C-alpha positions as CSV (number, residue, x, y, z in Angstrom):
1,M,69.7,94.8,102.2
2,R,68.4,97.3,99.6
3,N,70.8,100.2,100.3
4,P,73.8,99.2,102.5
5,P,75.7,102.2,103.9
6,L,78.9,101.5,101.8
7,R,77.3,100.6,98.5
8,G,79.3,102.0,95.7
9,I,82.6,102.0,97.7
10,R,85.4,100.1,95.9
11,V,88.1,98.5,98.0
12,L,91.4,97.1,96.7
13,D,92.5,94.6,99.3
14,L,96.1,93.5,99.2
15,T,96.0,92.0,102.7
16,N,96.8,88.5,104.1
17,V,95.8,86.3,107.0
18,L,93.5,88.1,109.5
19,A,93.8,91.8,110.5
20,G,93.5,93.1,106.9
21,P,91.0,90.6,105.6
22,Y,88.9,91.0,108.8
23,C,88.8,94.8,108.1
24,S,87.8,94.4,104.4
25,Y,85.2,91.8,105.5
26,Q,83.5,94.4,107.7
27,L,83.5,96.9,104.8
28,M,82.0,94.2,102.5
29,L,79.3,93.5,105.0
30,F,78.4,97.2,105.0
31,G,78.1,97.0,101.2
32,A,81.5,97.8,99.8
33,E,82.8,96.0,96.7
34,V,86.0,94.3,97.8
35,V,88.5,93.0,95.3
36,K,91.3,90.9,96.7
37,V,94.6,91.4,94.9
38,E,96.5,88.2,95.5
39,V,100.0,86.9,94.7
40,P,99.7,84.7,91.6
41,G,99.8,81.0,92.4
42,S,99.7,81.2,96.2
43,G,97.4,84.0,97.2
44,D,96.4,85.0,100.8
45,L,98.4,82.8,103.3
46,A,95.2,82.1,105.1
47,R,94.1,80.0,102.1
48,H,96.6,77.4,103.5
49,L,95.6,77.6,107.1
50,G,93.0,75.7,109.1
51,P,92.2,72.4,110.7
52,E,91.5,70.4,107.5
53,P,94.7,69.7,105.5
54,E,92.9,68.8,102.3
55,L,91.3,72.3,102.3
56,N,94.6,73.9,103.0
57,R,96.2,72.1,100.0
58,A,93.3,73.2,97.8
59,G,93.8,76.9,98.8
60,I,90.5,77.2,100.6
61,G,91.5,76.7,104.2
62,A,89.0,77.3,106.9
63,S,90.9,80.4,108.1
64,F,90.5,81.9,104.6
65,L,86.8,80.9,104.3
66,A,86.0,82.7,107.6
67,Q,86.9,86.2,106.5
68,N,86.6,86.4,102.7
69,A,83.0,85.6,101.7
70,G,81.5,88.2,99.4
71,K,84.8,89.3,97.9
72,K,86.3,89.0,94.4
73,S,89.8,87.6,93.8
74,I,92.3,88.6,91.1
75,E,95.9,87.6,90.8
76,L,98.4,90.4,90.0
77,D,102.2,90.4,90.1
78,L,103.1,94.0,91.0
79,K,106.7,93.4,89.7
80,D,105.4,92.7,86.2
81,P,105.1,95.9,84.1
82,G,101.9,94.9,82.4
83,Q,100.2,93.8,85.6
84,R,101.4,96.9,87.4
85,A,99.7,99.0,84.8
86,A,96.4,97.1,85.4
87,F,96.9,97.6,89.1
88,E,97.4,101.4,88.6
89,D,94.2,101.6,86.6
90,L,92.4,99.8,89.5
91,V,93.9,102.3,91.9
92,R,92.7,105.2,89.8
93,G,89.1,103.9,90.2
94,A,89.2,102.7,93.8
95,D,88.0,104.5,96.9
96,V,90.1,102.5,99.3
97,L,93.4,100.6,99.2
98,L,94.1,98.3,102.1
99,E,97.4,96.5,102.8
100,N,99.2,94.9,105.8
101,F,102.7,94.4,104.5
102,R,105.7,95.2,106.7
103,A,106.3,99.0,106.7
104,G,107.7,100.2,103.4
105,V,107.1,97.1,101.3
106,L,104.4,98.6,99.1
107,A,106.6,101.7,98.5
108,R,109.5,99.6,97.5
109,L,107.2,98.0,94.9
110,G,106.7,101.5,93.4
111,F,103.5,102.5,95.2
112,S,104.3,104.8,98.0
113,A,101.6,107.0,99.6
114,E,102.8,109.9,97.4
115,R,102.6,107.8,94.3
116,L,99.2,106.4,95.1
117,R,98.0,110.0,95.8
118,A,99.3,111.1,92.4
119,L,97.2,108.3,90.8
120,N,94.1,109.1,92.8
121,R,93.8,112.1,95.0
122,G,90.6,110.8,96.5
123,L,92.0,107.4,97.6
124,V,91.9,106.4,101.2
125,Y,95.0,104.3,101.7
126,C,95.2,102.3,104.9
127,A,98.3,100.4,105.9
128,I,98.0,98.0,108.8
129,S,101.2,96.9,110.5
130,G,102.4,95.6,113.8
131,F,104.0,98.8,115.0
132,G,103.1,101.5,112.4
133,Q,105.2,102.9,109.5
134,T,107.6,104.9,111.7
135,G,109.6,104.4,114.9
136,P,112.3,102.0,116.1
137,M,110.1,98.9,115.8
138,S,108.5,99.7,112.4
139,Q,110.6,97.1,110.6
140,A,110.1,94.3,113.1
141,P,107.9,91.3,112.1
142,A,104.7,91.0,114.1
143,Y,102.1,88.4,114.7
144,D,99.1,88.6,117.0
145,Q,100.9,86.8,119.9
146,I,103.9,89.2,119.6
147,I,101.5,92.2,119.9
148,Q,99.7,90.5,122.8
149,G,103.0,90.2,124.7
150,L,104.2,93.7,123.9
151,S,100.9,95.4,124.8
152,G,100.9,94.0,128.3
153,M,97.8,92.0,127.5
154,M,99.4,88.7,128.3
155,S,100.8,89.9,131.6
156,I,97.3,90.4,133.0
157,T,95.7,87.3,131.6
158,G,95.4,84.4,133.9
159,T,96.2,84.3,137.7
160,E,99.3,85.3,139.5
161,E,100.4,81.7,139.2
162,T,99.6,81.2,135.5
163,A,100.2,84.6,133.9
164,P,101.3,85.5,131.3
165,L,98.8,83.7,129.1
166,R,97.8,84.3,125.5
167,V,94.2,85.3,125.0
168,G,92.5,82.3,123.4
169,F,91.9,84.0,120.0
170,P,93.9,86.5,117.9
171,V,92.4,89.5,119.6
172,C,95.1,92.0,118.4
173,D,94.5,91.1,114.8
174,T,90.8,91.5,115.3
175,V,91.1,94.8,117.1
176,G,93.5,96.1,114.4
177,G,91.0,95.1,111.7
178,L,88.1,96.8,113.5
179,M,90.1,100.0,114.1
180,A,91.1,99.9,110.4
181,A,87.5,99.6,109.3
182,L,86.5,102.4,111.6
183,S,89.3,104.6,110.3
184,I,88.5,104.0,106.7
185,S,84.8,104.7,107.3
186,A,85.7,108.0,109.0
187,A,88.1,108.9,106.2
188,L,85.4,108.3,103.6
189,V,83.1,110.6,105.4
190,G,85.8,113.3,105.5
191,R,86.5,112.8,101.8
192,N,82.8,113.5,101.1
193,R,83.4,116.9,102.6
194,T,86.8,117.8,101.1
195,G,87.2,115.6,98.1
196,E,90.6,114.5,99.4
197,G,91.7,111.1,100.5
198,C,94.3,110.4,103.1
199,F,96.9,107.9,104.3
200,L,96.0,105.9,107.4
201,D,99.0,104.5,109.2
202,L,97.5,101.9,111.7
203,S,99.6,100.3,114.4
204,M,98.2,97.1,115.8
205,L,100.2,97.6,119.0
206,E,98.7,101.0,119.6
207,A,95.2,99.9,118.7
208,S,95.4,97.0,121.1
209,I,96.7,99.2,124.0
210,S,93.8,101.6,123.2
211,A,91.3,98.7,123.4
212,M,92.6,97.7,126.9
213,G,90.8,100.7,128.2
214,W,90.6,100.8,132.0
215,T,93.5,98.4,132.4
216,V,95.8,101.0,130.9
217,S,94.1,104.1,132.2
218,H,94.2,102.9,135.8
219,Y,98.0,103.0,135.5
220,V,98.6,106.1,133.3
221,I,96.1,108.2,135.3
222,S,96.3,106.7,138.9
223,G,99.7,105.0,138.8
224,V,98.2,101.6,139.7
225,P,99.8,98.8,137.7
226,P,97.3,96.1,136.9
227,A,97.8,92.5,138.0
228,P,96.3,89.3,136.7
229,T,93.1,88.5,138.4
230,G,92.1,85.3,136.7
231,R,88.4,84.9,136.5
232,E,87.7,87.9,138.8
233,N,86.7,91.4,137.8
234,S,89.2,93.6,139.7
235,T,86.8,96.6,139.7
236,A,84.0,95.0,141.7
237,A,82.9,92.0,143.8
238,P,81.1,89.7,143.6
239,S,82.0,89.9,139.9
240,G,83.6,87.0,138.1
241,T,83.2,83.2,137.7
242,F,81.4,81.2,140.4
243,H,80.4,77.6,140.7
244,A,76.9,76.2,140.5
245,A,75.9,72.6,141.2
246,D,77.0,71.4,137.8
247,G,79.5,73.9,136.5
248,P,80.7,77.5,136.2
249,L,78.6,80.6,136.1
250,N,79.5,84.2,135.5
251,I,78.0,86.8,137.8
252,A,78.5,90.5,137.6
253,A,76.9,92.1,140.7
254,N,78.8,95.3,140.2
255,R,76.3,97.7,141.8
256,Q,75.1,97.8,145.4
257,S,71.5,97.1,144.3
258,Q,72.7,94.1,142.3
259,F,74.6,92.7,145.2
260,E,71.6,93.0,147.5
261,K,69.3,91.3,145.0
262,L,71.9,88.5,144.5
263,C,72.0,87.9,148.3
264,Q,68.2,87.7,148.4
265,A,68.1,85.4,145.4
266,I,70.6,82.9,146.7
267,G,69.0,82.8,150.2
268,R,71.8,84.8,152.0
269,P,70.3,88.2,152.9
270,D,72.6,88.3,155.9
271,L,75.5,89.0,153.6
272,V,74.2,92.4,152.9
273,T,74.6,93.5,156.5
274,D,77.9,91.7,157.1
275,P,80.5,94.5,157.7
276,R,83.0,92.8,155.4
277,F,80.7,93.2,152.5
278,A,78.9,96.5,153.4
279,D,80.1,98.5,150.4
280,R,81.9,98.1,147.1
281,E,85.4,98.7,148.5
282,A,84.9,96.4,151.5
283,R,83.7,93.7,149.1
284,K,86.8,94.1,147.0
285,R,89.1,93.8,150.0
286,H,87.2,90.6,151.2
287,R,86.5,89.1,147.7
288,D,87.9,85.7,148.7
289,E,85.6,85.4,151.8
290,L,82.6,86.6,149.8
291,G,83.3,84.2,147.0
292,L,83.3,81.3,149.4
293,E,79.9,82.3,150.8
294,V,78.4,82.9,147.4
295,N,79.7,79.7,145.9
296,A,78.3,77.7,148.8
297,A,74.8,79.0,148.2
298,L,75.1,78.6,144.4
299,R,75.7,74.9,144.7
300,A,72.0,74.4,145.6
301,R,71.0,74.8,141.9
302,T,72.4,74.2,138.4
303,A,74.0,76.9,136.3
304,A,71.0,76.9,133.9
305,D,68.7,77.5,136.9
306,W,70.7,80.5,138.1
307,E,70.9,81.8,134.5
308,R,67.1,81.9,134.6
309,I,66.7,83.2,138.2
310,L,69.3,85.9,138.6
311,P,68.7,88.0,135.4
312,A,65.0,87.9,136.2
313,V,65.7,89.9,139.4
314,G,68.2,92.2,137.8
315,V,71.5,90.5,138.4
316,P,73.7,89.9,135.3
317,A,74.5,86.2,135.2
318,A,75.0,83.5,132.5
319,R,76.6,80.1,132.0
320,I,80.0,79.8,130.5
321,L,79.6,78.2,127.1
322,S,81.9,76.3,124.8
323,V,82.4,77.7,121.3
324,P,80.1,75.1,119.8
325,Q,77.4,76.0,122.4
326,A,77.8,79.7,121.8
327,V,77.5,79.6,118.0
328,E,74.4,77.4,118.1
329,S,72.6,79.6,120.6
330,A,69.0,80.6,120.0
331,Q,70.0,84.3,120.3
332,L,72.3,84.2,117.3
333,A,69.8,82.2,115.3
334,H,67.1,84.8,116.1
335,R,69.4,87.7,114.9
336,G,70.4,85.9,111.7
337,F,74.1,86.1,112.7
338,F,75.3,83.3,110.4
339,T,74.6,83.0,106.6
340,E,74.9,79.7,104.8
341,L,76.7,80.0,101.5
342,P,77.9,77.5,98.8
343,F,81.1,75.8,99.6
344,P,83.8,76.5,97.0
345,G,84.3,73.4,94.8
346,D,82.1,71.1,97.0
347,P,78.3,71.1,96.4
348,T,77.9,68.7,99.4
349,R,79.1,71.3,101.9
350,R,78.1,74.8,103.0
351,V,80.0,77.7,104.5
352,R,78.6,79.3,107.5
353,A,79.8,82.9,107.3
354,S,79.4,85.2,110.3
355,G,77.9,88.6,110.5
356,N,79.2,91.4,112.7
357,G,76.4,91.9,115.2
358,V,74.9,95.0,113.5
359,L,71.4,95.2,112.2
360,V,70.7,98.0,109.7
361,D,67.1,99.0,109.7
362,G,66.3,95.7,111.3
363,A,68.2,93.5,108.8
364,P,71.5,91.7,109.5
365,L,74.5,92.4,107.3
366,R,75.2,89.3,105.1
367,P,77.9,88.4,102.6
368,G,76.7,88.6,99.0
369,G,78.4,85.4,97.9
370,P,80.8,82.7,98.9
371,P,84.6,83.1,99.4
372,P,86.4,83.2,96.1
373,A,88.8,80.7,94.6
374,L,92.3,82.1,94.0
375,G,92.0,84.2,90.8
376,E,88.4,83.4,90.3
377,H,87.7,86.8,88.9
378,N,90.9,87.3,86.8
379,A,88.9,87.4,83.6
380,E,86.9,90.3,85.1
381,T,89.9,92.5,85.6
382,G,89.4,94.5,82.4
383,A,85.7,94.8,83.0
384,L,86.4,96.0,86.6
385,I,88.7,98.7,85.2
386,D,86.1,99.7,82.6
387,Q,83.4,99.8,85.3
388,W,85.5,101.8,87.8
389,L,86.9,104.2,85.1
390,P,84.3,104.5,82.4
391,G,85.7,106.2,79.3
392,Y,89.2,106.3,80.8
393,D,92.1,106.2,78.3
394,P,95.2,104.8,80.2
395,P,98.3,107.0,80.0
396,V,101.7,105.8,79.1
397,P,103.1,104.1,82.3
398,V,105.3,106.4,84.4
399,P,108.5,104.7,85.6
400,A,109.0,104.4,89.3
401,T,111.5,106.8,90.9
402,E,114.8,105.6,92.3
403,D,113.3,106.0,95.8
404,E,110.3,103.9,94.9
405,R,112.3,101.0,93.5
């Protein structure tokens, strides 16, 4: 892309594993220059995570490759005075600093929000943590599954018999990363107006509860506690997973007109006039009986047949795909969702890096290069400082205060 929206934005990324790296990956796709600042010798923990042990041992685990294409990697020990000085220079020239340590860790290393602001008043500093920087849980360790449980998300996933269930991917990490990317982008817009950066204190728990939308609002507004509904949509019927001749099929006939078209398409127009299914609320009360009738009719054809027939008459419907089927779909290929990149250290392989579903002026957002090896850009640290701070003469380092130690 000739002029991505965040071109010229410089991001120092101190994050590990998923929420933070997913955030900086989004910023990179939109054109930001992202420099990963990694612990010497070990780096991002995700380098050692994934299904291939040999890649994990080499520090390029699949979990790392998934979220770090297009970034640079430098190793800095923030406890070493000389390396701290280099980090301070990078902070002076950065637009964004992103970290997902436990609350207070970066401050104890000598880089509190106040200290960072003194180094760079225009810096947007975003700290992602499980519970935020304040409050009784701020020091508690948190992983995605912990947040899923505390948010109430697991309590409504599954059926009454199987709940609570973990969502099948780290959704809270992902939501936290997306909210961080949105917050940073908003803060950069605000800085353009005021010249001032800000400190963004992002709680994954709160971001996740916010993302639960109606599930939460139905309780806090109407006092109705949600319950697990399995493969059903609690707000409408027939809306959920049904069964064709050869497998499952999702149908979302949420509107009256869609329900009527569905009944016609499956050869059951009589269901429209059945008093049990006459309107939305009646269908919700009798969803089990309605499901039996719809499933019986759907068994006349395959799921692929219904996926072709029902959307053609205005009824949302689609097969339920496996992950391999989903990523190989013609729709993603048409949109250029994946980008093939060189595989670090192995010319016989390629890395398929995902986009984010956004086309800018008709073009998909793509990584500018492969995921970096640990410390791959160490030799460029001085050049980065010169580039970010042209003509800058570093001052004598200021010792950290007692509170910052």
